[in-house]
MILOSE-477699 format. One record per atom (N, C-alpha, C, O): residue number from 0; atom name; x, y, z. Coordinates in steps of 0.1 Angstrom, whole numbers, plus 5000, padded with zeros to 4 digits. Each point is the difference from the previous one (the first is absolute). Layout:
BEGIN
     n   atom     px     py     pz
   NUM     CA      X      Y      Z
...
//
This chain:
BEGIN
     n   atom     px     py     pz
     0      N   4949   4905   5244
     0     CA   5010   5008   4997
     0      C   4993   5008   4987
     0      O   4998   4995   4989
     1      N   4998   5019   5015
     1     CA   4994   5007   4989
     1      C   5010   5005   4994
     1      O   5010   5003   5005
     2      N   4986   4998   4982
     2     CA   5009   5009   4989
     2      C   5008   4988   4993
     2      O   5000   5001   4988
     3      N   5006   4988   5018
     3     CA   5008   4992   4996
     3      C   4994   4989   4989
     3      O   4990   4994   5002
     4      N   5018   5005   4987
     4     CA   4992   4988   4989
     4      C   5000   4987   5006
     4      O   5011   4996   5003
     5      N   4980   4998   4999
     5     CA   5002   4985   5004
     5      C   4996   4990   4988
     5      O   4997   4988   5002
     6      N   5004   5017   4987
     6     CA   4998   4993   4989
     6      C   4982   4996   4998
     6      O   4996   4995   4990
     7      N   4997   5006   5019
     7     CA   4988   4999   4997
     7      C   4991   5008   4991
     7      O   5001   5013   5000
     8      N   4989   4982   4991
     8     CA   4993   5010   4991
     8      C   4987   5002   5008
     8      O   4990   4992   4999
     9      N   5010   5019   5007
     9     CA   4988   5006   5008
     9      C   4991   5011   4992
     9      O   4990   5005   5006
    10      N   5014   4997   4982
    10     CA   4994   5010   4991
    10      C   4992   4994   4991
    10      O   5005   4992   4993
    11      N   4982   5009   5006
    11     CA   4989   4992   4992
    11      C   4995   5010   4989
    11      O   4996   5011   5003
    12      N   5004   4986   4983
    12     CA   4996   5008   4990
    12      C   4981   4997   5001
    12      O   4996   4988   4998
    13      N   4997   5022   5003
    13     CA   4986   4998   5001
    13      C   4996   4996   4987
    13      O   4989   4994   5000
    14      N   5016   5006   4988
    14     CA   4993   4997   4987
    14      C   5003   4985   4999
    14      O   4990   4993   4998
    15      N   5022   5003   5003
    15     CA   5003   4986   4997
    15      C   5004   4992   5012
    15      O   5006   4989   4996
    16      N   4994   5012   5016
    16     CA   5002   4995   5013
    16      C   5016   4997   5000
    16      O   5003   4993   5009
    17      N   5006   5011   4983
    17     CA   5013   4996   5002
    17      C   5008   5005   5008
    17      O   5001   5013   5000
    18      N   5006   4979   5008
    18     CA   5009   5006   5012
    18      C   5012   5004   4997
    18      O   5008   4993   4993
    19      N   4995   5018   5011
    19     CA   5015   5008   4997
    19      C   5004   5004   5012
    19      O   4993   5003   5010
    20      N   5021   4999   4990
    20     CA   5011   5000   5012
    20      C   5000   5016   5005
    20      O   5002   5001   5012
    21      N   4998   5007   4981
    21     CA   5002   5014   5004
    21      C   4989   5007   4993
    21      O   4994   4996   4990
    22      N   5002   5018   5020
    22     CA   4989   5008   4993
    22      C   5002   5008   4988
    22      O   4991   5005   4994
    23      N   5023   4996   5002
    23     CA   5004   5005   4988
    23      C   4999   4991   4990
    23      O   4994   5004   4989
    24      N   5009   4985   5012
    24     CA   4998   4987   4990
    24      C   4984   5000   4998
    24      O   4996   4999   4988
    25      N   4998   5002   5018
    25     CA   4983   5000   5003
    25      C   4996   5012   4988
    25      O   4993   4998   4990
    26      N   5011   5013   5013
    26     CA   4997   5012   4993
    26      C   5004   4999   4986
    26      O   4992   5005   4992
    27      N   5018   4990   5003
    27     CA   5007   4997   4988
    27      C   4992   4989   4996
    27      O   4998   5001   4988
    28      N   4998   4990   5017
    28     CA   4992   4988   4995
    28      C   4985   5004   4996
    28      O   4994   4996   4991
    29      N   5001   5013   5018
    29     CA   4987   5007   4998
    29      C   4999   5007   4988
    29      O   4990   5001   4993
    30      N   5020   5006   5005
    30     CA   5002   5010   4987
    30      C   4999   4993   4986
    30      O   4995   5004   4989
    31      N   5010   4983   5013
    31     CA   5000   4989   4988
    31      C   4984   4997   4997
    31      O   4996   4997   4989
    32      N   4996   5003   5023
    32     CA   4985   4997   4996
    32      C   4994   5015   4993
    32      O   4991   4999   4992
    33      N   5015   5012   5012
    33     CA   4994   5011   4995
    33      C   5004   4999   4985
    33      O   4992   5001   4990
    34      N   5023   4997   5009
    34     CA   5002   4998   4984
    34      C   4993   4993   4992
    34      O   4995   5003   4990
    35      N   5003   4983   5016
    35     CA   4993   4988   4994
    35      C   4984   5008   4994
    35      O   4994   4998   4989
    36      N   5003   5010   5019
    36     CA   4985   5005   4997
    36      C   5001   5009   4987
    36      O   4990   5004   4994
    37      N   5021   4999   5003
    37     CA   5000   5010   4989
    37      C   4998   4991   4985
    37      O   4996   4988   4998
    38      N   5008   5021   4993
    38     CA   4999   4994   4986
    38      C   5010   4989   4998
    38      O   5009   5000   5009
    39      N   4990   4992   4983
    39     CA   5008   4987   4996
    39      C   5014   5006   4996
    39      O   5010   4994   5004
    40      N   4991   5017   4989
    40     CA   5012   5006   4995
    40      C   5009   5005   5014
    40      O   5013   5000   4999
    41      N   4981   5004   5010
    41     CA   5007   5003   5014
    41      C   5003   4989   5008
    41      O   5008   5001   5009
    42      N   4986   4987   4989
    42     CA   5002   4991   5011
    42      C   5015   4993   4998
    42      O   5005   4997   4989
    43      N   5000   5003   5022
    43     CA   5014   4995   5000
    43      C   5001   4985   4999
    43      O   4992   4992   5005
    44      N   5020   5005   4986
    44     CA   5005   4986   4999
    44      C   5006   4995   5010
    44      O   5008   5007   5007
    45      N   4987   4982   4997
    45     CA   5009   4992   5012
    45      C   5012   4993   4994
    45      O   4998   4992   4990
    46      N   5014   5010   5015
    46     CA   5012   4993   4995
    46      C   5000   4986   5006
    46      O   4999   4998   5013
    47      N   5002   4990   4976
    47     CA   5002   4989   5005
    47      C   5011   4996   5009
    47      O   5000   4991   5008
    48      N   5011   5016   4989
    48     CA   5011   4998   5008
    48      C   5002   5005   5015
    48      O   5004   4993   5009
    49      N   4991   5020   4992
    49     CA   5004   5006   5013
    49      C   4984   5001   5008
    49      O   5000   5003   5013
    50      N   4986   4996   4978
    50     CA   4989   5004   5005
    50      C   4997   5013   5003
    50      O   4989   5002   5006
    51      N   5018   5009   4990
    51     CA   4999   5013   5000
    51      C   4992   5003   4988
    51      O   4998   4992   4990
    52      N   4996   5020   5011
    52     CA   4989   5004   4988
    52      C   5005   5014   4995
    52      O   5004   5010   5006
    53      N   4997   4987   4980
    53     CA   5002   5011   4992
    53      C   4991   5007   4988
    53      O   4992   4992   4994
    54      N   5008   5018   5002
    54     CA   4989   5006   4994
    54      C   5005   4995   4984
    54      O   4992   4999   4991
    55      N   5020   4998   5007
    55     CA   5006   4996   4987
    55      C   5000   4985   5001
    55      O   5000   4993   5010
    56      N   5000   5003   4974
    56     CA   4999   4985   5000
    56      C   5012   4992   5004
    56      O   5000   4989   5006
    57      N   5011   5019   4990
    57     CA   5015   4995   5003
    57      C   5006   5003   5015
    57      O   5000   5012   5003
    58      N   5005   4978   5006
    58     CA   5006   5004   5009
    58      C   5015   4994   4999
    58      O   5003   4989   4997
    59      N   5005   5021   5006
    59     CA   5017   4995   4997
    59      C   5004   4994   5012
    59      O   4996   5005   5010
    60      N   5012   4985   4990
    60     CA   5005   4995   5013
    60      C   5015   5002   4999
    60      O   5008   4999   4990
    61      N   4995   5004   5023
    61     CA   5017   5001   5004
    61      C   5002   4985   5003
    61      O   4994   4992   5006
    62      N   5020   5010   4985
    62     CA   5005   4982   4998
    62      C   5006   4997   5014
    62      O   5001   4988   5003
    63      N   5005   5022   5004
    63     CA   5008   4998   5011
    63      C   4990   4997   5015
    63      O   5005   4994   5010
    64      N   4980   5012   4989
    64     CA   4994   4996   5012
    64      C   4985   4997   4998
    64      O   4993   4996   5010
    65      N   5003   5006   4977
    65     CA   4987   4996   4994
    65      C   4989   5010   5003
    65      O   4988   4999   4997
    66      N   5019   5013   5009
    66     CA   4987   5010   5002
    66      C   4996   5007   4983
    66      O   5007   5002   4990
    67      N   4981   5001   5011
    67     CA   4993   5002   4987
    67      C   4998   5016   4998
    67      O   4996   5006   5010
    68      N   5005   4999   4980
    68     CA   4998   5016   4998
    68      C   4992   5001   4988
    68      O   5000   4991   4991
    69      N   4993   5023   5009
    69     CA   4990   5001   4989
    69      C   5007   5004   4988
    69      O   4997   4997   4989
    70      N   5016   5011   5014
    70     CA   5005   5005   4988
    70      C   5016   4999   5001
    70      O   5007   4998   5010
    71      N   4998   5001   4978
    71     CA   5016   4999   4999
    71      C   5008   5011   5008
    71      O   5011   4996   5005
    72      N   4985   5017   4997
    72     CA   5009   5009   5010
    72      C   4995   4997   5012
    72      O   5006   5006   5009
    73      N   4988   4988   4994
    73     CA   4998   4995   5017
    73      C   5008   4988   5002
    73      O   5007   4999   5010
    74      N   4993   4991   4979
    74     CA   5010   4990   5003
    74      C   5016   5005   5000
    74      O   5008   4996   5008
    75      N   4993   5011   4982
    75     CA   5015   5004   5000
    75      C   5003   5007   5013
    75      O   5010   4996   5006
    76      N   4981   5015   4999
    76     CA   5003   5003   5013
    76      C   5002   4990   5013
    76      O   5009   4999   5008
    77      N   4982   4995   4990
    77     CA   5000   4988   5012
    77      C   5014   4991   4999
    77      O   5005   4996   5010
    78      N   5000   5001   4979
    78     CA   5012   4994   4995
    78      C   5013   5005   5007
    78      O   5009   4994   5004
    79      N   4989   5018   4997
    79     CA   5011   5006   5008
    79      C   5004   4997   5015
    79      O   5011   5001   5005
    80      N   4977   4993   5002
    80     CA   5000   4996   5013
    80      C   5009   4988   5001
    80      O   5005   4996   5010
    81      N   4996   4996   4975
    81     CA   5009   4988   5000
    81      C   5013   5003   4995
    81      O   5009   4992   5002
    82      N   4993   5019   4992
    82     CA   5014   5002   4992
    82      C   5006   5011   5010
    82      O   5012   5002   4998
    83      N   4983   5004   5009
    83     CA   5003   5012   5008
    83      C   5005   5012   4992
    83      O   5007   5008   5006
    84      N   4989   4993   4983
    84     CA   5003   5010   4990
    84      C   4992   5014   5007
    84      O   4990   4999   5007
    85      N   5016   5011   4990
    85     CA   4996   5014   5007
    85      C   5004   5010   4989
    85      O   5010   5007   5001
    86      N   4982   4994   4989
    86     CA   5004   5011   4988
    86      C   4997   5016   5004
    86      O   5005   5009   4993
    87      N   4988   4993   5017
    87     CA   4997   5012   5004
    87      C   5009   5008   5011
    87      O   4998   4997   5012
    88      N   5010   5012   4985
    88     CA   5010   5006   5009
    88      C   4997   5014   5002
    88      O   4998   5009   4991
    89      N   5001   4992   5022
    89     CA   5000   5016   5006
    89      C   5010   5007   4995
    89      O   5012   4995   5000
    90      N   4986   5018   4994
    90     CA   5012   5006   4996
    90      C   5006   5010   5013
    90      O   5010   5006   5000
    91      N   4979   4992   5011
    91     CA   5006   5010   5010
    91      C   5009   4993   5009
    91      O   5010   5006   5004
    92      N   4987   4980   4998
    92     CA   5012   4994   5012
    92      C   5002   4986   4993
    92      O   5008   4993   5005
    93      N   4987   5004   4984
    93     CA   5008   4985   4991
    93      C   4991   4989   5007
    93      O   5002   4989   4996
    94      N   4989   5012   5012
    94     CA   4993   4987   5002
    94      C   4993   4994   4991
    94      O   4995   5009   4993
    95      N   5002   4978   5002
    95     CA   4996   4995   4990
    95      C   4986   4994   5004
    95      O   4997   4998   5012
    96      N   4995   4999   4979
    96     CA   4988   4994   5003
    96      C   4992   4991   4986
    96      O   5003   5003   4989
    97      N   4990   4987   5014
    97     CA   4996   4992   4992
    97      C   4988   5006   4991
    97      O   4997   4996   4988
    98      N   4995   5014   5017
    98     CA   4990   5003   4995
    98      C   5000   5015   4998
    98      O   5008   5007   5007
    99      N   4985   4997   4984
    99     CA   5003   5018   4998
    99      C   4992   5005   5009
    99      O   5004   5010   5006
   100      N   4983   4984   4997
   100     CA   4991   5007   5011
   100      C   5009   5000   5014
   100      O   4999   5011   5006
   101      N   5006   4982   4998
   101     CA   5009   4998   5012
   101      C   5009   5012   5001
   101      O   5002   5006   5010
   102      N   5007   4997   4975
   102     CA   5009   5010   5001
   102      C   4992   5016   5000
   102      O   5005   5010   5004
   103      N   4983   4989   4992
   103     CA   4992   5011   5001
   103      C   4995   5003   5013
   103      O   5000   5012   5004
   104      N   4997   4979   5003
   104     CA   4997   5002   5015
   104      C   5013   5005   5008
   104      O   4999   5009   5008
   105      N   5013   4984   4989
   105     CA   5013   5003   5008
   105      C   5005   5014   4996
   105      O   5006   5007   5007
   106      N   4990   4995   4982
   106     CA   5005   5017   4999
   106      C   4994   5007   5005
   106      O   5005   5012   5000
   107      N   4982   4987   5008
   107     CA   4992   5006   5008
   107      C   5009   5005   5012
   107      O   5001   5011   5004
   108      N   5007   4977   5002
   108     CA   5005   5001   5011
   108      C   5011   5014   4999
   108      O   5000   5010   5008
   109      N   5007   4987   4982
   109     CA   5009   5013   4996
   109      C   4991   5015   5001
   109      O   5005   5010   5006
   110      N   4983   4990   4987
   110     CA   4994   5013   4997
   110      C   4993   5004   5010
   110      O   4998   5012   5002
   111      N   4999   4978   5005
   111     CA   4990   5003   5013
   111      C   4985   5000   4996
   111      O   4992   5003   5009
   112      N   5004   4994   4979
   112     CA   4986   5001   4992
   112      C   4993   4987   5008
   112      O   5006   4990   5003
   113      N   4981   5013   5000
   113     CA   4990   4990   5005
   113      C   4987   5002   4995
   113      O   4992   5006   5007
   114      N   5007   4991   4982
   114     CA   4986   5000   4992
   114      C   4988   4994   5006
   114      O   4989   5005   4999
   115      N   5015   4983   5008
   115     CA   4986   4995   5006
   115      C   4996   5004   5012
   115      O   5008   5000   5010
   116      N   4980   5005   4990
   116     CA   4995   5005   5014
   116      C   4988   4994   5005
   116      O   4991   4997   4992
   117      N   5008   5000   5022
   117     CA   4987   4993   5008
   117      C   4992   5008   4997
   117      O   5003   5012   4999
   118      N   4984   4984   4999
   118     CA   4987   5005   4999
   118      C   4996   5003   5016
   118      O   4993   5009   5004
   119      N   5011   4983   5002
   119     CA   4995   4998   5015
   119      C   5007   5013   5011
   119      O   4994   5007   5008
   120      N   5019   4993   4989
   120     CA   5007   5007   5009
   120      C   5009   5009   4995
   120      O   5005   5007   5008
   121      N   4998   4994   4979
   121     CA   5007   5009   4992
   121      C   5014   4997   4998
   121      O   5006   5005   4991
   122      N   4999   4985   5017
   122     CA   5015   4996   4998
   122      C   5004   4997   4987
   122      O   4993   4995   4992
   123      N   5020   5010   5005
   123     CA   5002   4996   4984
   123      C   5013   4991   5000
   123      O   5009   4999   5008
   124      N   4991   4994   4980
   124     CA   5009   4988   4997
   124      C   5006   4998   4988
   124      O   4993   5003   4990
   125      N   5017   4994   5010
   125     CA   5011   5001   4986
   125      C   4996   4987   4992
   125      O   5004   5000   4988
   126      N   4990   4990   5016
   126     CA   4997   4990   4991
   126      C   4985   4994   5003
   126      O   4996   4999   5012
   127      N   4996   4999   4979
   127     CA   4986   4992   5003
   127      C   4999   4990   5010
   127      O   4991   4999   5008
   128      N   5020   4993   4991
   128     CA   5000   4990   5009
   128      C   5000   5001   5015
   128      O   4993   4994   5008
   129      N   5017   5018   4994
   129     CA   4998   5006   5014
   129      C   4988   5005   5005
   129      O   4997   4998   5012
   130      N   4994   5010   4979
   130     CA   4986   5002   5001
   130      C   4991   4993   5005
   130      O   4992   5002   5010
   131      N   5010   4986   4981
   131     CA   4992   4986   5005
   131      C   5002   4996   5013
   131      O   4991   4998   5007
   132      N   5020   5001   4996
   132     CA   5005   4994   5014
   132      C   4994   5008   5008
   132      O   4991   4995   5008
   133      N   5012   5019   4992
   133     CA   4994   5010   5011
   133      C   4987   4997   4998
   133      O   4995   4995   5010
   134      N   4997   5007   4981
   134     CA   4986   4998   5000
   134      C   4992   4988   5010
   134      O   4989   5001   5006
   135      N   5021   4990   4994
   135     CA   4996   4988   5010
   135      C   4998   5005   5016
   135      O   4992   4995   5008
   136      N   5015   5014   4995
   136     CA   5001   5007   5014
   136      C   4985   5003   5001
   136      O   4994   4997   5011
   137      N   5000   5009   4979
   137     CA   4987   5007   5001
   137      C   4987   4991   4999
   137      O   4989   5003   5006
   138      N   5012   4985   4988
   138     CA   4989   4993   4996
   138      C   5005   4986   5012
   138      O   4991   4992   5003
   139      N   5019   5007   5001
   139     CA   5002   4988   5009
   139      C   5001   4983   4994
   139      O   4999   4989   5004
   140      N   5005   5017   4983
   140     CA   5004   4987   4993
   140      C   5012   4995   5003
   140      O   5009   5008   5002
   141      N   4993   4979   4999
   141     CA   5014   4995   5005
   141      C   5010   4994   4987
   141      O   4994   4997   4990
   142      N   5018   5002   5010
   142     CA   5006   4997   4989
   142      C   5008   4990   5006
   142      O   5007   5001   5011
   143      N   4993   4988   4982
   143     CA   5007   4986   5001
   143      C   5013   5001   4997
   143      O   5001   5002   4988
   144      N   5012   4996   5017
   144     CA   5013   5001   4995
   144      C   5003   4984   5002
   144      O   4998   4993   5010
   145      N   5008   5004   4980
   145     CA   5005   4984   4999
   145      C   5016   4998   5000
   145      O   5006   5006   4991
   146      N   5001   4986   5018
   146     CA   5015   5002   4999
   146      C   5001   4986   4993
   146      O   4996   4989   5003
   147      N   5011   5014   4986
   147     CA   5002   4992   4989
   147      C   5008   4986   5002
   147      O   4997   4989   4995
   148      N   5015   5014   5014
   148     CA   5008   4990   5005
   148      C   4994   4988   5008
   148      O   5002   4988   4999
   149      N   4988   5020   5010
   149     CA   4994   4988   5009
   149      C   4981   4998   4999
   149      O   4994   4991   5004
   150      N   5001   5020   4988
   150     CA   4988   5002   4996
   150      C   4993   5001   5010
   150      O   4989   4995   4999
   151      N   5013   5009   5013
   151     CA   4996   5009   5012
   151      C   4992   5011   4994
   151      O   5004   5007   4991
   152      N   4983   4995   5014
   152     CA   4993   5009   4996
   152      C   4997   5010   5015
   152      O   4998   4995   5011
   153      N   5001   5018   4986
   153     CA   4996   5009   5010
   153      C   4994   5014   4997
   153      O   5001   5005   4989
   154      N   4993   5001   5020
   154     CA   4993   5014   4996
   154      C   5009   5009   5004
   154      O   5007   4997   5010
   155      N   4996   5015   4983
   155     CA   5008   5012   5004
   155      C   4988   5007   5009
   155      O   4988   5002   4996
   156      N   5016   5002   5015
   156     CA   4991   5008   5008
   156      C   5003   5016   5000
   156      O   4993   5008   5007
//
């Protein structure tokens, strides 16, 4: 079953031999090795709660789900997913958003602005995330989607 995540950890870090489940996770893991080779000041600290690495000494923990954040502004933004708060409203259509960057991206739908251009083919996009998804067409990289209700994993073709 090519492209389906079967839970196996087939990607191995050449530096520490750790087995990881996805190529993207392996790349992030290897980035940690490169950061560890930097000065002690730049070396990230590993959180004892969640295992994530932070460049600051303090990790802030969400009391609702245990997710950790490096800054209070990141934690405040995250908490909106639990409260449903959407303080940013589009003046054009009234739609509300939890994050200001989502509002900025949404406004581009009204203006038609597409500032993110693919260097490979020249196609333009309204959001950077749309460009990142598009680039996968050129690289052949697959993105795994997870259905949260049943944890079924699949690759979008």
